[in-house]
N, CA, C and O atoms as a printed pandas DataFrame, in Angstrom:
     atom_number atom_name residue_name chain_id  residue_number  x_coord  y_coord  z_coord
0              1         N          MET        A               1   -8.086  -46.012   -9.494
1              2        CA          MET        A               1   -8.962  -47.624   -9.637
2              3         C          MET        A               1   -8.122  -48.435   -9.465
3              4         O          MET        A               1   -7.225  -48.676  -10.272
4              5         N          GLY        A               2   -8.296  -49.031   -8.289
5              6        CA          GLY        A               2   -7.216  -50.194   -8.582
6              7         C          GLY        A               2   -7.419  -51.792   -8.867
7              8         O          GLY        A               2   -8.578  -51.938   -9.256
8              9         N          ALA        A               3   -6.819  -52.891   -8.826
9             10        CA          ALA        A               3   -7.589  -54.307   -9.009
10            11         C          ALA        A               3   -8.402  -54.740   -7.670
11            12         O          ALA        A               3   -9.386  -55.460   -7.842
12            13         N          SER        A               4   -8.073  -54.368   -6.406
13            14        CA          SER        A               4   -9.066  -54.528   -5.702
14            15         C          SER        A               4  -10.254  -54.252   -5.042
15            16         O          SER        A               4  -10.887  -54.799   -4.138
16            17         N          LEU        A               5  -10.396  -53.229   -5.751
17            18        CA          LEU        A               5  -11.965  -52.125   -6.844
18            19         C          LEU        A               5  -12.769  -53.054   -6.810
19            20         O          LEU        A               5  -13.728  -53.393   -6.118
20            21         N          TRP        A               6  -11.977  -53.578   -8.062
21            22        CA          TRP        A               6  -12.040  -54.998   -9.062
22            23         C          TRP        A               6  -12.749  -56.104   -8.236
23            24         O          TRP        A               6  -13.893  -56.550   -8.157
24            25         N          ILE        A               7  -12.016  -56.249   -7.883
25            26        CA          ILE        A               7  -12.035  -57.804   -6.749
26            27         C          ILE        A               7  -13.238  -57.738   -6.077
27            28         O          ILE        A               7  -14.100  -58.615   -6.031
28            29         N          VAL        A               8  -13.252  -56.290   -5.389
29            30        CA          VAL        A               8  -14.352  -56.252   -4.323
30            31         C          VAL        A               8  -16.068  -56.293   -4.841
31            32         O          VAL        A               8  -17.104  -56.453   -4.195
32            33         N          TRP        A               9  -15.702  -55.986   -6.853
33            34        CA          TRP        A               9  -16.949  -55.685   -7.250
34            35         C          TRP        A               9  -17.756  -56.723   -7.296
35            36         O          TRP        A               9  -18.965  -56.881   -7.131
36            37         N          ALA        A              10  -16.566  -57.626   -7.636
37            38        CA          ALA        A              10  -16.585  -59.550   -8.032
38            39         C          ALA        A              10  -17.163  -60.171   -6.785
39            40         O          ALA        A              10  -18.152  -60.871   -6.999
40            41         N          VAL        A              11  -16.789  -60.078   -5.593
41            42        CA          VAL        A              11  -17.124  -60.475   -4.311
42            43         C          VAL        A              11  -18.504  -59.884   -3.965
43            44         O          VAL        A              11  -19.308  -60.637   -3.416
44            45         N          ILE        A              12  -18.834  -58.702   -4.211
45            46        CA          ILE        A              12  -19.998  -58.641   -4.444
46            47         C          ILE        A              12  -21.137  -58.829   -5.083
47            48         O          ILE        A              12  -22.298  -58.490   -4.855
48            49         N          GLY        A              13  -20.457  -59.608   -6.175
49            50        CA          GLY        A              13  -21.756  -60.155   -7.603
50            51         C          GLY        A              13  -21.220  -61.820   -6.543
51            52         O          GLY        A              13  -22.054  -62.486   -5.928
52            53         N          ILE        A              14  -20.482  -61.986   -6.563
53            54        CA          ILE        A              14  -20.282  -63.935   -6.442
54            55         C          ILE        A              14  -21.377  -63.754   -5.166
55            56         O          ILE        A              14  -22.437  -64.135   -5.663
56            57         N          ILE        A              15  -21.640  -63.367   -3.789
57            58        CA          ILE        A              15  -22.438  -63.352   -3.071
58            59         C          ILE        A              15  -24.177  -63.120   -3.500
59            60         O          ILE        A              15  -25.035  -63.998   -3.406
60            61         N          GLY        A              16  -24.352  -62.010   -3.877
61            62        CA          GLY        A              16  -25.504  -61.535   -4.599
62            63         C          GLY        A              16  -25.793  -63.224   -5.433
63            64         O          GLY        A              16  -26.781  -63.829   -5.017
64            65         N          GLY        A              17  -25.129  -63.773   -6.318
65            66        CA          GLY        A              17  -25.681  -64.694   -7.607
66            67         C          GLY        A              17  -25.679  -66.324   -5.979
67            68         O          GLY        A              17  -26.528  -67.177   -5.722
68            69         N          PHE        A              18  -24.709  -66.108   -5.519
69            70        CA          PHE        A              18  -25.023  -67.352   -4.577
70            71         C          PHE        A              18  -26.408  -67.373   -3.704
71            72         O          PHE        A              18  -27.230  -68.281   -3.834
72            73         N          MET        A              19  -26.535  -66.560   -3.035
73            74        CA          MET        A              19  -27.648  -66.491   -2.381
74            75         C          MET        A              19  -29.050  -65.864   -3.375
75            76         O          MET        A              19  -30.015  -65.504   -2.702
76            77         N          VAL        A              20  -29.154  -65.756   -4.621
77            78        CA          VAL        A              20  -30.286  -65.935   -5.430
78            79         C          VAL        A              20  -30.536  -67.490   -5.814
79            80         O          VAL        A              20  -31.598  -68.053   -5.549
80            81         N          GLY        A              21  -29.622  -68.026   -6.362
81            82        CA          GLY        A              21  -29.356  -68.901   -6.796
82            83         C          GLY        A              21  -29.525  -69.878   -6.020
83            84         O          GLY        A              21  -29.828  -70.982   -6.474
84            85         N          ARG        A              22  -29.369  -69.667   -4.758
85            86        CA          ARG        A              22  -30.005  -71.083   -3.369
86            87         C          ARG        A              22  -31.082  -70.704   -3.001
87            88         O          ARG        A              22  -31.643  -71.691   -2.527
88            89         N          LEU        A              23  -31.863  -69.651   -2.919
89            90        CA          LEU        A              23  -32.964  -68.565   -2.693
90            91         C          LEU        A              23  -33.970  -68.939   -3.550
91            92         O          LEU        A              23  -35.072  -69.283   -3.122
92            93         N          VAL        A              24  -33.808  -68.919   -4.242
93            94        CA          VAL        A              24  -35.085  -68.581   -5.524
94            95         C          VAL        A              24  -35.496  -69.434   -5.736
95            96         O          VAL        A              24  -34.681  -70.308   -6.033
96            97         N          PRO        A              25  -36.764  -69.783   -5.750
97            98        CA          PRO        A              25  -37.073  -71.386   -6.048
98            99         C          PRO        A              25  -37.376  -70.746   -7.777
99           100         O          PRO        A              25  -37.511  -69.576   -8.133
100          101         N          GLY        A              26  -37.402  -71.704   -8.402
101          102        CA          GLY        A              26  -37.149  -72.390  -10.010
102          103         C          GLY        A              26  -35.809  -71.532  -10.461
103          104         O          GLY        A              26  -35.781  -71.242  -11.657
104          105         N          VAL        A              27  -34.923  -71.180   -9.818
105          106        CA          VAL        A              27  -33.470  -70.804  -10.521
106          107         C          VAL        A              27  -33.050  -72.051  -10.811
107          108         O          VAL        A              27  -33.177  -72.764   -9.815
108          109         N          ARG        A              28  -32.546  -72.705  -11.857
109          110        CA          ARG        A              28  -31.426  -74.271  -11.709
110          111         C          ARG        A              28  -30.157  -74.199  -11.637
111          112         O          ARG        A              28  -29.256  -74.980  -11.333
112          113         N          SER        A              29  -30.227  -73.153  -11.958
113          114        CA          SER        A              29  -27.986  -72.733  -12.190
114          115         C          SER        A              29  -27.279  -71.684  -10.660
115          116         O          SER        A              29  -27.122  -70.465  -10.721
116          117         N          VAL        A              30  -27.066  -72.247   -9.844
117          118        CA          VAL        A              30  -26.668  -71.561   -9.486
118          119         C          VAL        A              30  -24.841  -70.635  -10.045
119          120         O          VAL        A              30  -24.611  -69.427   -9.997
120          121         N          PHE        A              31  -24.162  -71.429  -10.377
121          122        CA          PHE        A              31  -23.054  -70.613  -11.401
122          123         C          PHE        A              31  -23.560  -70.060  -12.316
123          124         O          PHE        A              31  -22.665  -69.408  -12.854
124          125         N          LEU        A              32  -24.802  -69.873  -13.013
125          126        CA          LEU        A              32  -25.368  -69.185  -14.199
126          127         C          LEU        A              32  -25.244  -67.894  -13.230
127          128         O          LEU        A              32  -24.534  -66.948  -13.571
128          129         N          SER        A              33  -26.107  -67.886  -11.756
129          130        CA          SER        A              33  -26.504  -67.212  -11.166
130          131         C          SER        A              33  -25.534  -65.999  -11.127
131          132         O          SER        A              33  -25.563  -64.845  -11.554
132          133         N          VAL        A              34  -24.386  -67.012  -10.205
133          134        CA          VAL        A              34  -22.884  -66.127   -9.565
134          135         C          VAL        A              34  -22.540  -65.051  -11.243
135          136         O          VAL        A              34  -22.466  -63.833  -11.408
136          137         N          CYS        A              35  -22.412  -66.181  -12.178
137          138        CA          CYS        A              35  -21.929  -64.897  -13.335
138          139         C          CYS        A              35  -22.486  -63.767  -13.385
139          140         O          CYS        A              35  -21.970  -62.658  -13.249
140          141         N          VAL        A              36  -23.284  -63.974  -13.532
141          142        CA          VAL        A              36  -24.805  -62.729  -13.728
142          143         C          VAL        A              36  -24.407  -61.779  -12.873
143          144         O          VAL        A              36  -23.949  -60.696  -13.236
144          145         N          GLY        A              37  -24.570  -62.155  -11.622
145          146        CA          GLY        A              37  -24.389  -61.581  -10.571
146          147         C          GLY        A              37  -22.802  -60.925  -10.168
147          148         O          GLY        A              37  -22.374  -60.212   -9.260
148          149         N          ILE        A              38  -22.304  -61.487  -11.188
149          150        CA          ILE        A              38  -20.771  -60.544  -11.541
150          151         C          ILE        A              38  -20.921  -59.931  -12.784
151          152         O          ILE        A              38  -21.265  -58.809  -12.412
152          153         N          ALA        A              39  -20.913  -59.910  -13.327
153          154        CA          ALA        A              39  -21.660  -59.147  -14.084
154          155         C          ALA        A              39  -22.164  -58.343  -14.389
155          156         O          ALA        A              39  -21.923  -57.557  -15.306
156          157         N          GLY        A              40  -23.564  -58.415  -13.141
157          158        CA          GLY        A              40  -23.790  -57.170  -12.869
158          159         C          GLY        A              40  -24.001  -55.891  -11.869
159          160         O          GLY        A              40  -24.799  -54.971  -11.687
160          161         N          ALA        A              41  -22.412  -56.573  -11.175
161          162        CA          ALA        A              41  -22.216  -55.362  -10.057
162          163         C          ALA        A              41  -20.759  -55.390  -10.752
163          164         O          ALA        A              41  -20.229  -54.305  -10.515
164          165         N          VAL        A              42  -20.120  -56.010  -11.330
165          166        CA          VAL        A              42  -18.896  -55.375  -11.745
166          167         C          VAL        A              42  -18.712  -54.097  -12.724
167          168         O          VAL        A              42  -17.905  -53.170  -12.656
168          169         N          LEU        A              43  -20.355  -54.530  -14.216
169          170        CA          LEU        A              43  -20.594  -53.429  -14.744
170          171         C          LEU        A              43  -21.219  -52.059  -13.810
171          172         O          LEU        A              43  -20.925  -50.883  -14.022
172          173         N          GLY        A              44  -22.353  -52.680  -12.504
173          174        CA          GLY        A              44  -23.187  -51.180  -12.103
174          175         C          GLY        A              44  -21.252  -50.541  -11.499
175          176         O          GLY        A              44  -21.151  -49.323  -11.356
176          177         N          GLY        A              45  -20.274  -51.196  -11.285
177          178        CA          GLY        A              45  -19.603  -50.401  -10.509
178          179         C          GLY        A              45  -18.576  -49.389  -11.377
179          180         O          GLY        A              45  -18.148  -48.254  -11.170
180          181         N          TRP        A              46  -18.390  -50.413  -12.495
181          182        CA          TRP        A              46  -17.719  -49.517  -13.537
182          183         C          TRP        A              46  -18.255  -48.305  -14.489
183          184         O          TRP        A              46  -17.738  -47.487  -15.249
184          185         N          LEU        A              47  -19.596  -48.634  -14.033
185          186        CA          LEU        A              47  -20.243  -47.608  -15.284
186          187         C          LEU        A              47  -19.799  -46.354  -14.234
187          188         O          LEU        A              47  -18.918  -45.514  -14.414
188          189         N          PHE        A              48  -20.547  -46.485  -13.281
189          190        CA          PHE        A              48  -20.917  -45.290  -11.884
190          191         C          PHE        A              48  -19.592  -44.422  -11.577
191          192         O          PHE        A              48  -19.635  -43.242  -11.231
192          193         N          VAL        A              49  -18.021  -45.415  -11.810
193          194        CA          VAL        A              49  -16.947  -44.976  -11.596
194          195         C          VAL        A              49  -16.596  -43.857  -12.988
195          196         O          VAL        A              49  -16.193  -42.714  -13.202
196          197         N          LEU        A              50  -16.992  -44.896  -13.598
197          198        CA          LEU        A              50  -16.790  -43.899  -15.177
198          199         C          LEU        A              50  -18.037  -42.724  -15.588
199          200         O          LEU        A              50  -17.970  -42.358  -16.762
200          201         N          LEU        A              51  -18.649  -42.380  -15.136
201          202        CA          LEU        A              51  -19.540  -41.169  -15.304
202          203         C          LEU        A              51  -19.582  -40.442  -13.907
203          204         O          LEU        A              51  -20.216  -39.387  -13.936
204          205         N          PHE        A              52  -19.004  -40.810  -12.612
205          206        CA          PHE        A              52  -19.082  -40.049  -11.726
206          207         C          PHE        A              52  -17.498  -39.356  -11.258
207          208         O          PHE        A              52  -17.306  -38.307  -10.643
208          209         N          GLY        A              53  -16.390  -40.428  -11.830
209          210        CA          GLY        A              53  -14.952  -39.633  -11.439
210          211         C          GLY        A              53  -14.951  -40.407  -10.607
211          212         O          GLY        A              53  -15.931  -40.692   -9.918
212          213         N          VAL        A              54  -13.118  -41.204  -10.463
213          214        CA          VAL        A              54  -12.214  -41.493   -9.091
214          215         C          VAL        A              54  -11.978  -41.032   -8.303
215          216         O          VAL        A              54  -10.891  -40.481   -8.474
216          217         N          SER        A              55  -12.492  -40.809   -7.054
217          218        CA          SER        A              55  -12.433  -40.532   -5.733
218          219         C          SER        A              55  -12.716  -41.316   -4.839
219          220         O          SER        A              55  -13.789  -41.917   -4.906
220          221         N          GLU        A              56  -11.777  -41.539   -3.691
221          222        CA          GLU        A              56  -11.905  -42.145   -2.474
222          223         C          GLU        A              56  -13.677  -42.723   -2.199
223          224         O          GLU        A              56  -14.197  -43.812   -1.956
224          225         N          ARG        A              57  -14.151  -41.370   -2.390
225          226        CA          ARG        A              57  -15.491  -41.524   -1.745
226          227         C          ARG        A              57  -16.819  -41.657   -2.949
227          228         O          ARG        A              57  -18.004  -41.836   -2.668
228          229         N          MET        A              58  -16.036  -41.465   -4.796
229          230        CA          MET        A              58  -17.107  -41.617   -5.084
230          231         C          MET        A              58  -16.767  -43.874   -6.312
231          232         O          MET        A              58  -17.285  -44.473   -7.254
232          233         N          GLU        A              59  -15.719  -44.068   -5.385
233          234        CA          GLU        A              59  -14.901  -45.700   -5.278
234          235         C          GLU        A              59  -16.270  -46.425   -4.383
235          236         O          GLU        A              59  -17.006  -47.324   -4.790
236          237         N          SER        A              60  -16.334  -45.565   -2.776
237          238        CA          SER        A              60  -17.187  -46.294   -1.803
238          239         C          SER        A              60  -18.913  -46.014   -2.309
239          240         O          SER        A              60  -19.895  -46.696   -2.016
240          241         N          LEU        A              61  -18.854  -44.986   -3.007
241          242        CA          LEU        A              61  -20.031  -45.169   -3.318
242          243         C          LEU        A              61  -20.544  -46.583   -4.776
243          244         O          LEU        A              61  -21.440  -47.349   -5.130
244          245         N          SER        A              62  -19.293  -46.134   -5.079
245          246        CA          SER        A              62  -19.795  -48.017   -6.774
246          247         C          SER        A              62  -19.941  -48.776   -5.738
247          248         O          SER        A              62  -21.042  -49.320   -5.828
248          249         N          LEU        A              63  -19.366  -49.109   -4.752
249          250        CA          LEU        A              63  -19.741  -51.039   -4.470
250          251         C          LEU        A              63  -20.956  -50.989   -3.640
251          252         O          LEU        A              63  -21.441  -52.029   -3.195
252          253         N          ALA        A              64  -21.618  -49.504   -3.346
253          254        CA          ALA        A              64  -23.180  -49.671   -3.252
254          255         C          ALA        A              64  -24.019  -49.802   -4.163
255          256         O          ALA        A              64  -24.992  -50.555   -4.180
256          257         N          VAL        A              65  -23.569  -48.866   -5.169
257          258        CA          VAL        A              65  -24.399  -49.049   -6.856
258          259         C          VAL        A              65  -23.963  -50.465   -7.776
259          260         O          VAL        A              65  -24.619  -50.702   -8.790
260          261         N          SER        A              66  -22.585  -51.588   -7.287
261          262        CA          SER        A              66  -22.886  -52.546   -7.755
262          263         C          SER        A              66  -23.404  -53.485   -6.852
263          264         O          SER        A              66  -23.250  -54.697   -6.995
264          265         N          ALA        A              67  -24.034  -52.945   -5.897
265          266        CA          ALA        A              67  -25.324  -54.066   -5.813
266          267         C          ALA        A              67  -26.297  -54.341   -6.066
267          268         O          ALA        A              67  -26.902  -55.391   -6.282
268          269         N          VAL        A              68  -26.638  -52.664   -6.038
269          270        CA          VAL        A              68  -27.815  -52.386   -6.503
270          271         C          VAL        A              68  -28.198  -52.642   -8.093
271          272         O          VAL        A              68  -29.327  -52.750   -8.572
272          273         N          VAL        A              69  -26.838  -52.710   -8.812
273          274        CA          VAL        A              69  -26.859  -53.252  -10.015
274          275         C          VAL        A              69  -27.526  -54.876  -10.323
275          276         O          VAL        A              69  -28.537  -55.416  -10.773
276          277         N          CYS        A              70  -26.168  -55.203   -9.728
277          278        CA          CYS        A              70  -26.494  -56.560   -8.989
278          279         C          CYS        A              70  -27.379  -57.651   -8.947
279          280         O          CYS        A              70  -27.351  -58.744   -9.513
280          281         N          ALA        A              71  -28.501  -56.917   -7.833
281          282        CA          ALA        A              71  -29.859  -57.361   -7.378
282          283         C          ALA        A              71  -30.553  -57.382   -8.627
283          284         O          ALA        A              71  -31.081  -58.436   -8.981
284          285         N          ILE        A              72  -30.673  -55.641   -9.845
285          286        CA          ILE        A              72  -31.249  -55.843  -10.437
286          287         C          ILE        A              72  -31.050  -57.065  -12.031
287          288         O          ILE        A              72  -31.914  -57.464  -12.813
288          289         N          PHE        A              73  -29.562  -57.339  -11.980
289          290        CA          PHE        A              73  -29.668  -58.311  -12.979
290          291         C          PHE        A              73  -30.211  -59.062  -13.075
291          292         O          PHE        A              73  -30.961  -59.361  -14.004
292          293         N          LEU        A              74  -29.848  -59.918  -11.546
293          294        CA          LEU        A              74  -30.367  -61.040  -10.644
294          295         C          LEU        A              74  -31.678  -60.861  -10.747
295          296         O          LEU        A              74  -32.368  -61.680  -11.353
296          297         N          TRP        A              75  -32.138  -59.891  -10.236
297          298        CA          TRP        A              75  -34.038  -60.208  -10.386
298          299         C          TRP        A              75  -34.506  -60.446  -11.645
299          300         O          TRP        A              75  -35.581  -61.031  -11.772
300          301         N          ALA        A              76  -33.626  -59.949  -12.987
301          302        CA          ALA        A              76  -34.704  -60.343  -14.440
302          303         C          ALA        A              76  -33.797  -61.159  -14.178
303          304         O          ALA        A              76  -34.330  -61.583  -13.152
304          305         N          PHE        A              77  -32.623  -61.888  -14.264
305          306        CA          PHE        A              77  -32.354  -63.166  -14.145
306          307         C          PHE        A              77  -33.015  -63.873  -13.806
307          308         O          PHE        A              77  -33.088  -64.845  -14.558
308          309         N          SER        A              78  -33.885  -63.928  -12.587
309          310        CA          SER        A              78  -34.746  -65.044  -11.649
310          311         C          SER        A              78  -36.256  -64.994  -12.679
311          312         O          SER        A              78  -36.903  -66.025  -12.865
312          313         N          CYS        A              79  -36.754  -63.385  -13.404
313          314        CA          CYS        A              79  -37.632  -63.542  -13.829
314          315         C          CYS        A              79  -38.019  -64.237  -15.229
315          316         O          CYS        A              79  -39.059  -64.732  -15.663
316          317         N          ILE        A              80  -36.444  -64.015  -15.853
317          318        CA          ILE        A              80  -36.564  -64.659  -17.198
318          319         C          ILE        A              80  -36.658  -66.545  -16.843
319          320         O          ILE        A              80  -37.496  -67.257  -17.395
320          321         N          THR        A              81  -35.444  -67.169  -15.659
321          322        CA          THR        A              81  -35.370  -68.230  -15.935
322          323         C          THR        A              81  -36.304  -69.262  -14.656
323          324         O          THR        A              81  -36.166  -70.450  -14.363
324          325         N          GLY        A              82  -37.259  -68.194  -14.110
325          326        CA          GLY        A              82  -38.111  -68.649  -13.364
326          327         C          GLY        A              82  -38.927  -69.655  -13.903
327          328         O          GLY        A              82  -39.414  -69.380  -14.999
328          329         N          LYS        A              83  -39.259  -70.959  -13.330
329          330        CA          LYS        A              83  -40.733  -71.799  -13.785
330          331         C          LYS        A              83  -42.262  -72.353  -13.043
331          332         O          LYS        A              83  -43.000  -73.337  -13.095
332          333         N          ASP        A              84  -42.159  -70.691  -12.161
333          334        CA          ASP        A              84  -43.468  -70.987  -11.727
334          335         C          ASP        A              84  -44.312  -70.437  -12.700
335          336         O          ASP        A              84  -45.480  -70.227  -12.372
336          337         N          ASN        A              85  -44.027  -70.227  -13.575
337          338        CA          ASN        A              85  -46.092  -70.216  -15.179
338          339         C          ASN        A              85  -46.387  -69.115  -14.298
339          340         O          ASN        A              85  -45.765  -69.381  -13.270
340          341         N          THR        A              86  -46.761  -68.446  -14.200
341          342        CA          THR        A              86  -47.420  -67.230  -12.960
342          343         C          THR        A              86  -47.223  -65.914  -13.925
343          344         O          THR        A              86  -48.325  -65.498  -14.284
344          345         N          GLY        A              87  -46.418  -65.346  -14.308
345          346        CA          GLY        A              87  -46.079  -64.635  -15.602
346          347         C          GLY        A              87  -45.906  -63.416  -14.422
347          348         O          GLY        A              87  -46.331  -62.323  -14.797
348          349         N          GLU        A              88  -45.558  -63.443  -13.583
349          350        CA          GLU        A              88  -45.386  -61.998  -12.869
350          351         C          GLU        A              88  -44.056  -62.273  -11.828
351          352         O          GLU        A              88  -44.132  -63.264  -11.103
352          353         N          CYS        A              89  -43.282  -61.724  -11.776
353          354        CA          CYS        A              89  -41.226  -61.240  -11.158
354          355         C          CYS        A              89  -42.395  -60.734   -9.398
355          356         O          CYS        A              89  -41.838  -60.293   -8.393
């Protein structure tokens, strides 16, 4: 597991966080969204590789898992910080 995999996980988090920060109404801080996205993507990818091992195939699957975990983190973040007062996510 090289540095390039960590960088790709971070880039997935940056893209996801930026998209949520710009597209979801009620999220006030794009910077905070990007930080949450990076944390979710890196954590998801790292845990996947930790649990299922390091091989070329598993590293490729970890990219998809990091995107999913990033999306879950960002969804939760938008629910927490959303100011739409509906009580729904």
